N, C-alpha and C positions, 0 to 999 in steps of 0.2 A: 883680296878676300872677298867673297861672293855667298850670296844667301840664294837659295833657292823657293820660292813662294808662289804658290799655284801656277807651277810650271814656266815662271819668268825667273830669270836672274837677275838678281840685284847686286850694284857692286858697292863693295863697302871697302873704306881704308884698310890697311894693314892692323891697325888697332880696333878694326871694327864699328867705325863711325860710316854712317850713309853717307854717299858722295852728292847724290841727287835728291835734296830734299823732298822732291816732289813726289819720289817714289815710295814714300812711307805709307804705310797702313798697319792696322791692329796685326795681322799675320805675320807682317815683318818684326814687329815689335815683338811678337813671340819668340821667332827664331834668334834676334838679338838677344831677347833675355837668358834664353838657354846658353849662347856664348858666354854671358855674364854671369852664369853660374846660378841661375833663377829657374827651376824647373817650371814653375807656374806662375802666371800673372794672376792674382787674386785682384778683388774690388780695389782694394786700398792701393795697390800698385798702380792700377788705372786710374785712381783719383790723383795721386800724382804724377803720372805722366800726361793725363788730359789737363791737369794745371799749367804743367811745364809748357806744352804746346801753346795754350792759350796765353800764356804771358809772352812768349816767343811772338806769336801772330801779332799781338797787340803792340809789342815794342821794339821788335825787330833784333832783340839780343835775348840770350838766354839769362833767367833771373841768377842772381848772386844769392848763396845760400840764405844770407841774414834776411835779404828781401823775399826769398821764396818762403821761409818759416814764417813770415807775419802773414802773407796770404795763406799758407796753410790753416794758421791759427785762426783768422778770419772768417774761412769757410768750414772748417772743421773740428775747431777747438783746440786747445792747449794741447789735449792728449796727442793729437796725430800732426804736431807742426814742430816738434824738435829735431835737431840733426841727429840724435839717437835713433828716434823713430823713422828717419829717413833711412839712416844705415841698416835698421833693422829689415828693411824690405830689399833695399840696393847694396849690395855687400862693398862697394867702394863708394858709396853717396852719391848725392844730388848731380854733381858735376860730373863725375866720371862714369857713372853706370845709369842713373835714371834720364839724365840728357840722352844720352848714347840709345837708350831703348825707347825714346820718345821722337827718335830720328831728328834731334836738332843738332845744329852746327857744332862741331869741337871748340871748345872755349880756348883763347889764346892761352899758351904755356899749358895746356893739359894734354896728356899724353893717350 
């Protein structure tokens, strides 16, 4: 699978995961989001994407949902930290959708 961004072809896995993490950009995130049935990324989407990317950059792994919810609660409050909230923005949740849009590696055991 491929995505065309600003005249550049970016390679994705068959499931739509970014193969070269260094090629991630906000423009690519928007393309991946459309593939994930998210027509537009709002500020709330970007808060999750940026938080997920920051966690990965600091820890070298993607955040587990429980840990991520705790971080979201600390940063944005209780109303924006639940799994229900994350699923309302990313249809298949943090692991399968938000991390994919954020250009993070596919967690083990995740399709």
